[in-house]
C-alpha positions as CSV (number, residue, x, y, z in Angstrom):
1,M,70.9,39.9,-67.7
2,A,69.5,42.8,-65.7
3,L,71.2,46.2,-66.0
4,A,69.8,48.1,-63.0
5,Y,68.8,45.5,-60.4
6,A,69.9,42.3,-58.7
7,Q,67.9,39.7,-56.7
8,S,68.8,36.7,-54.5
9,L,67.1,34.4,-52.0
10,G,67.6,34.7,-48.3
11,D,68.9,31.8,-46.3
12,G,68.3,33.1,-42.8
13,V,72.1,33.5,-42.2
14,T,73.5,35.8,-44.9
15,T,73.3,39.6,-44.1
16,I,75.7,41.1,-46.8
17,F,74.5,41.4,-50.4
18,T,76.3,42.9,-53.5
19,V,75.2,46.0,-55.5
20,P,76.5,45.0,-59.0
21,F,75.2,47.9,-61.1
22,P,76.5,51.5,-61.3
23,Y,74.5,54.5,-59.8
24,I,74.9,58.2,-59.7
25,S,74.1,58.5,-56.0
26,K,73.7,55.9,-53.2
27,T,70.3,57.5,-52.5
28,H,69.2,56.2,-55.9
29,V,69.6,52.5,-54.6
30,Q,66.5,50.8,-52.9
31,V,66.7,47.5,-51.0
32,T,63.5,45.4,-50.3
33,V,62.8,41.9,-48.8
34,D,59.7,40.3,-50.4
35,G,58.7,43.7,-51.7
36,V,59.0,45.5,-48.4
37,A,61.6,48.2,-48.0
38,V,64.1,47.5,-45.2
39,A,66.9,49.4,-43.6
40,Y,70.4,48.6,-44.7
41,T,74.0,49.8,-44.3
42,W,76.6,50.5,-47.0
43,L,79.8,48.5,-46.4
44,S,81.4,49.5,-49.7
45,P,80.3,51.1,-53.0
46,T,79.3,47.6,-54.2
47,S,77.9,45.9,-51.0
48,V,75.3,46.5,-48.3
49,Q,74.4,44.8,-45.0
50,I,70.8,43.9,-43.9
51,T,70.2,43.1,-40.2
52,P,68.7,40.8,-39.3
53,A,69.4,38.3,-42.0
54,P,66.4,37.8,-44.4
55,A,64.5,34.5,-43.8
56,V,64.8,31.5,-46.0
57,D,63.4,31.9,-49.5
58,K,62.7,35.5,-49.1
59,I,63.6,37.6,-52.2
60,V,66.2,40.3,-51.4
61,D,65.9,42.9,-54.2
62,R,68.6,45.7,-54.7
63,R,67.4,48.1,-57.4
64,R,68.6,51.4,-58.8
65,V,65.9,54.0,-59.2
66,T,67.2,57.1,-61.0
67,P,65.1,60.2,-60.6
68,R,62.7,60.5,-63.5
69,D,60.7,63.5,-62.6
70,T,63.6,66.1,-62.2
71,L,66.7,66.9,-64.2
72,L,70.0,66.5,-62.4
73,V,71.5,69.3,-64.7
74,D,69.8,72.5,-65.7
75,F,71.5,74.2,-68.6
76,V,71.3,78.0,-68.7
77,D,71.8,80.2,-71.7
78,G,75.1,81.8,-71.9
79,S,76.7,79.5,-69.3
80,T,79.8,77.5,-69.9
81,L,79.3,73.9,-70.8
82,V,81.6,71.6,-68.9
83,E,82.2,67.8,-69.4
84,S,81.0,66.7,-66.0
85,E,77.6,68.3,-66.3
86,L,77.2,67.0,-69.9
87,D,78.2,63.5,-68.6
88,L,75.8,63.7,-65.7
89,S,72.9,64.8,-67.8
90,A,73.7,62.1,-70.4
91,L,74.2,59.5,-67.6
92,Q,70.7,60.3,-66.1
93,V,69.1,59.6,-69.4
94,F,71.2,56.5,-70.0
95,Y,70.4,55.0,-66.6
96,L,66.7,55.8,-67.0
97,A,66.8,54.0,-70.4
98,Q,68.5,50.9,-68.7
99,E,65.9,50.9,-66.0
100,S,63.1,51.1,-68.6
101,F,64.7,48.2,-70.4
102,D,64.9,46.1,-67.3
103,L,61.3,46.9,-66.5
104,G,60.2,45.9,-70.0
105,E,62.2,42.8,-70.1
106,S,61.0,41.6,-66.6
107,S,57.4,42.4,-67.5
108,L,54.8,40.1,-69.2
109,G,55.8,39.9,-72.8
110,V,54.2,38.4,-75.8
111,T,56.0,35.3,-77.0
112,E,56.2,33.9,-80.5
113,D,53.0,31.9,-80.0
114,G,51.1,35.0,-78.9
115,S,50.8,34.3,-75.2
116,F,52.1,36.3,-72.3
117,S,55.2,34.9,-70.5
118,A,55.7,35.5,-66.8
119,L,59.3,34.4,-67.2
120,G,58.9,31.8,-64.5
121,R,57.8,34.3,-61.9
122,R,54.8,34.6,-59.7
123,I,52.0,36.9,-60.8
124,S,50.9,38.8,-57.8
125,N,48.3,41.4,-56.8
126,V,45.6,39.9,-59.0
127,L,42.0,40.7,-58.5
128,T,39.3,38.1,-58.0
129,P,38.2,36.9,-61.4
130,V,34.8,37.9,-62.8
131,Q,34.7,36.7,-66.3
132,A,35.2,33.1,-67.3
133,N,38.6,33.8,-68.9
134,D,40.0,35.9,-66.1
135,V,43.2,34.9,-64.4
136,A,42.4,33.3,-61.0
137,S,44.5,33.9,-57.9
138,K,45.8,31.2,-55.6
139,L,43.2,32.1,-53.0
140,F,40.4,32.0,-55.4
141,V,41.5,28.6,-56.7
142,E,42.1,27.2,-53.2
143,T,38.8,28.5,-52.0
144,G,37.0,27.0,-55.0
145,V,38.9,23.7,-54.6
146,S,38.2,23.6,-50.8
147,S,34.6,24.4,-51.5
148,G,34.4,21.7,-54.1
149,V,36.2,19.2,-51.9
150,A,33.8,20.2,-49.0
151,I,30.8,19.8,-51.3
152,A,32.2,16.5,-52.6
153,T,32.9,15.3,-49.1
154,Q,29.4,16.4,-48.0
155,K,27.9,14.7,-51.0
156,A,29.9,11.5,-50.3
157,A,28.7,11.7,-46.7
158,D,25.2,12.3,-47.9
159,A,25.4,9.4,-50.3
160,S,26.8,7.2,-47.5
161,S,24.0,8.4,-45.2
162,A,21.5,7.8,-47.9
163,A,22.9,4.2,-48.4
164,V,22.6,3.6,-44.7
165,A,19.1,5.1,-44.6
166,A,18.2,2.9,-47.6
167,A,19.4,-0.1,-45.7
168,V,17.5,1.0,-42.6
169,S,14.4,1.7,-44.7
170,E,14.6,-1.7,-46.1
171,T,14.8,-3.2,-42.6
172,N,12.1,-0.9,-41.5
173,A,10.0,-1.9,-44.5
174,A,10.4,-5.6,-43.5
175,T,9.6,-4.7,-39.9
176,S,6.6,-2.6,-41.0
177,A,5.3,-5.5,-43.1
178,S,5.6,-7.8,-40.0
179,S,4.0,-5.1,-37.9
180,A,1.2,-4.7,-40.4
181,N,0.5,-8.4,-40.2
182,T,0.6,-8.2,-36.4
183,S,-1.7,-5.1,-36.5
184,K,-4.1,-7.0,-38.7
185,N,-4.2,-9.9,-36.2
186,T,-4.5,-7.4,-33.4
187,A,-7.4,-5.6,-35.2
188,T,-9.2,-8.9,-35.5
189,T,-8.7,-9.6,-31.8
190,K,-9.8,-6.1,-30.9
191,A,-12.9,-6.5,-33.1
192,T,-13.7,-9.6,-31.1
193,E,-13.0,-7.8,-27.9
194,A,-15.2,-4.9,-29.0
195,A,-18.1,-7.3,-29.6
196,T,-17.5,-8.8,-26.2
197,S,-17.3,-5.3,-24.7
198,A,-20.6,-4.4,-26.4
199,T,-22.3,-7.4,-24.8
200,N,-20.7,-6.5,-21.5
201,A,-21.9,-2.9,-21.9
202,A,-25.5,-4.2,-22.5
203,T,-25.2,-6.4,-19.4
204,S,-23.8,-3.4,-17.5
205,A,-26.7,-1.3,-18.6
206,T,-29.1,-3.9,-17.2
207,T,-27.1,-4.1,-14.0
208,A,-27.1,-0.3,-13.8
209,T,-30.9,-0.3,-14.0
210,T,-31.1,-2.9,-11.3
211,K,-28.6,-1.0,-9.1
212,A,-30.7,2.2,-9.7
213,G,-33.7,0.4,-8.3
214,E,-31.7,-0.9,-5.4
215,A,-30.4,2.6,-4.8
216,A,-33.9,4.0,-4.8
217,A,-34.9,1.3,-2.2
218,S,-31.8,2.1,-0.2
219,A,-32.7,5.8,-0.3
220,L,-36.2,5.0,1.0
221,E,-34.7,2.8,3.7
222,A,-32.3,5.5,4.6
223,K,-35.2,7.9,5.0
224,G,-36.9,5.4,7.4
225,Y,-33.6,5.3,9.4
226,R,-33.5,9.0,9.4
227,D,-37.1,9.3,10.6
228,T,-36.3,6.7,13.3
229,A,-33.2,8.6,14.3
230,S,-35.3,11.7,14.7
231,T,-37.8,9.9,16.9
232,K,-35.0,8.4,19.0
233,A,-33.4,11.8,19.3
234,A,-36.8,13.2,20.6
235,E,-37.0,10.3,23.0
236,A,-33.4,10.9,24.2
237,A,-34.2,14.5,24.7
238,A,-37.3,13.6,26.7
239,S,-35.2,11.1,28.8
240,A,-32.6,13.7,29.4
241,A,-35.3,16.1,30.6
242,A,-36.8,13.4,32.9
243,A,-33.3,12.6,34.2
244,A,-32.8,16.3,35.0
245,T,-35.9,16.2,37.2
246,F,-35.5,12.7,38.7
247,D,-35.6,12.5,42.5
248,P,-33.7,9.4,43.8
249,A,-35.6,9.5,47.2
250,T,-38.8,8.7,45.4
251,Y,-37.3,5.7,43.7
252,Y,-36.0,4.0,46.8
253,T,-39.3,4.2,48.7
254,K,-41.1,2.1,46.1
255,V,-41.7,-1.6,46.8
256,E,-40.8,-3.7,43.8
257,V,-38.9,-6.8,42.8
258,N,-36.2,-6.5,40.1
259,T,-36.3,-10.0,38.6
260,S,-33.2,-9.3,36.5
261,L,-31.2,-8.9,39.8
262,G,-32.7,-11.9,41.6
263,L,-35.2,-12.1,44.5
264,K,-35.6,-9.0,46.7
265,L,-37.2,-9.1,50.1
266,D,-39.1,-6.1,51.4
267,K,-38.8,-5.0,55.0
268,T,-42.4,-5.8,55.7
269,G,-42.2,-9.4,54.5
270,G,-41.5,-11.8,51.7
271,Q,-40.7,-15.3,50.9
272,L,-37.2,-16.6,50.0
273,T,-36.6,-20.0,48.3
274,G,-33.2,-21.5,47.7
275,N,-29.9,-21.0,49.5
276,L,-29.1,-17.8,51.4
277,N,-25.5,-16.7,52.1
278,I,-24.8,-13.8,54.5
279,M,-21.2,-12.8,54.8
280,K,-20.4,-10.2,57.5
281,S,-18.2,-9.9,60.6
282,G,-20.1,-10.0,63.9
283,P,-23.6,-11.4,64.1
284,T,-24.7,-12.2,60.6
285,L,-28.3,-13.5,61.1
286,S,-30.9,-12.8,63.8
287,L,-34.5,-14.1,63.7
288,Q,-36.8,-12.3,66.1
289,N,-40.5,-12.1,66.9
290,T,-42.6,-9.7,69.0
291,D,-45.5,-11.0,71.0
292,S,-48.8,-9.2,71.7
293,G,-47.4,-7.8,74.9
294,G,-44.6,-6.0,73.0
295,N,-41.9,-8.5,74.2
296,T,-39.2,-9.3,71.7
297,W,-38.4,-13.0,71.4
298,G,-35.2,-14.1,69.7
299,L,-35.8,-17.5,68.2
300,I,-32.3,-18.1,66.7
301,S,-29.2,-16.1,65.8
302,A,-25.8,-16.9,64.4
303,A,-22.4,-15.3,64.7
304,D,-18.7,-16.3,64.4
305,G,-19.7,-19.7,63.1
306,K,-21.8,-20.6,66.2
307,L,-25.6,-21.1,66.6
308,Y,-27.4,-19.4,69.6
309,I,-30.9,-20.0,71.1
310,Q,-32.3,-16.8,72.7
311,K,-35.3,-16.1,74.9
312,Q,-37.2,-13.1,76.0
313,N,-35.6,-9.7,75.3
314,G,-32.7,-11.3,73.4
315,T,-31.0,-12.9,76.5
316,V,-28.7,-15.6,75.2
317,V,-29.5,-19.1,76.6
318,N,-26.3,-20.7,75.3
319,E,-24.8,-21.8,72.1
320,V,-25.7,-25.1,70.4
321,S,-22.6,-27.2,69.6
322,F,-22.2,-30.1,67.2
323,G,-19.7,-32.8,68.1
324,T,-17.4,-34.5,65.6
325,D,-19.3,-37.8,66.2
326,G,-22.5,-36.2,65.1
327,S,-23.9,-35.4,68.6
328,I,-25.8,-32.2,69.5
329,W,-25.5,-30.6,73.0
330,T,-25.5,-27.3,74.8
331,A,-23.5,-26.2,77.8
332,Q,-26.6,-24.9,79.5
333,F,-27.1,-28.3,81.2
334,G,-23.6,-29.7,80.8
335,D,-22.2,-32.0,78.2
336,L,-23.6,-35.2,79.7
337,N,-27.0,-33.9,80.7
338,S,-27.9,-32.3,77.4
339,R,-26.1,-34.5,74.9
340,I,-28.0,-36.2,72.0
341,E,-26.0,-39.1,70.8
342,T,-25.6,-40.0,67.2
343,R,-26.8,-43.3,65.8
344,A,-24.6,-45.9,64.1
345,T,-24.9,-46.5,60.4
346,A,-27.1,-49.5,60.9
347,W,-29.6,-47.2,62.7
348,A,-29.6,-44.7,59.9
349,N,-33.4,-45.1,59.7
350,D,-33.9,-44.3,63.4
351,R,-34.2,-40.9,65.0
352,V,-34.9,-39.0,68.2
353,A,-38.0,-36.8,68.0
354,N,-40.7,-35.1,70.0
355,L,-38.8,-33.2,72.7
356,S,-40.9,-33.2,76.0
357,F,-40.4,-32.5,79.6
358,R,-42.2,-33.0,83.0
359,K,-41.9,-31.7,86.5
360,V,-40.4,-34.1,89.0
361,S,-41.1,-33.9,92.8
362,P,-38.3,-34.5,95.3
363,S,-39.7,-37.8,96.4
364,S,-39.6,-39.1,92.8
365,F,-35.9,-39.2,92.8
366,S,-36.0,-42.2,95.2
367,V,-39.4,-43.6,94.9
368,P,-41.4,-43.7,91.6
369,D,-44.5,-41.7,91.7
370,N,-46.8,-44.3,90.1
371,G,-44.7,-43.8,87.0
372,L,-46.0,-40.3,86.5
373,Q,-42.7,-38.7,87.0
374,M,-40.8,-41.3,85.1
375,C,-39.9,-41.3,81.3
376,P,-42.6,-43.0,79.3
377,A,-42.0,-46.2,77.5
378,G,-40.0,-45.7,74.3
379,A,-38.6,-42.3,75.5
380,V,-35.0,-41.4,76.2
381,L,-33.9,-39.1,79.0
382,T,-32.0,-36.2,77.4
383,G,-31.4,-33.8,80.3
384,M,-32.3,-32.5,83.8
385,N,-32.8,-28.9,84.7
386,M,-31.5,-28.6,88.2
387,A,-31.3,-24.8,88.2
388,G,-34.7,-24.4,89.8
389,T,-35.5,-25.3,93.4
390,Q,-35.1,-28.9,94.4
391,N,-38.9,-29.0,94.8
392,N,-39.3,-28.3,91.2
393,P,-36.8,-30.1,89.0
394,T,-37.5,-30.6,85.3
395,M,-36.7,-33.7,83.3
396,Y,-36.3,-33.6,79.5
397,Y,-36.8,-36.7,77.2
398,H,-37.1,-37.6,73.5
399,Y,-39.1,-40.4,71.9
400,L,-37.3,-42.9,69.7
401,Q,-38.7,-43.4,66.2
402,A,-38.0,-45.9,63.4
403,Y,-38.8,-45.5,59.8
404,D,-41.1,-48.1,58.3
405,P,-41.4,-48.1,54.5
406,V,-45.2,-48.8,54.8
407,R,-46.2,-46.9,57.9
408,G,-43.6,-44.2,57.9
409,W,-42.0,-43.0,61.2
410,V,-43.2,-45.2,64.1
411,T,-42.6,-44.3,67.7
412,F,-41.2,-47.1,69.9
413,S,-43.7,-48.2,72.6
414,G,-41.4,-50.2,74.7
415,A,-37.9,-50.9,75.6
């Protein structure tokens, strides 16, 4: 049993603790919680209060610490010795002896078997061990254990990874073996392809030589084209220079026929074969002639869909009309006097031809003049010109002809 200290465990509730040992002065009593000094209040000579209450399982230590470096009583020679001072001096020594005993009893002691006993207490404030037989602290042991566990865990993980890697390697080895076989087959195929490629390369070399020859020929041909282009460029420049000095007036005075555009008639003459269409408003065609006396004779002209016969100096005689029945007549002598009748279909091989006229004397209208003023046999009277004097009438007549396959056109000689 301790003589100069008392210890108890906190419960988080209790705040009052006993002081079961004697002391000379309250200042010689120290209170600590888990080795740390705390403030306290004396409630009585044998109890103190700690606020707040120490936590659960915290060691609350109350300990007497008698001064050991100074004397509480200093005796002087010649002074009177009193009992209280002698008791106080003896008590200081006594308390110090008790405290030393408690300290020795609570310290590590050698037991009967030669080992140190910690009396069931923790050993604190221990340095990190260096030698193999040094005491190890909790931190050192936990660190070592944690390190060992970590290493063991890592090794286990490494072993697991190695096992997985071994399995993968085994699979990869099988795959590699299959790939190696495939590669062998591929190498054989590639060798065949390489031989084919070599043959193709030789063929390509031959083709390249041929193409080179063709390219040289093409280059020579291109040079010819270039020379031709230069010549054409020079001709084009010459044509441009000629065009710049071209006088259109000199062109249109030339007499020439452009066969690519068809027949061209010159003003001074020419011959036209085939059909001729003249489309223009007003007179579209006029055929004239000039005699030796300088008189202009209009032979025939056409305008507005009508045909006109003209005489000297372009005076219009009258228009020639065509009837729907095929007859031809002019209003100069009247419809009946100048009408040429059409023939029936059965007479398609007959015709009226050889227009003639003769003068008729006035007496011939009633008495024939020996037949000289009458129409000859086979002729048809086609008109009378009564515009002149009665002494000089004119009679017009046509001969009738028929077509004979042997003799051709034959004039009728009688009625």
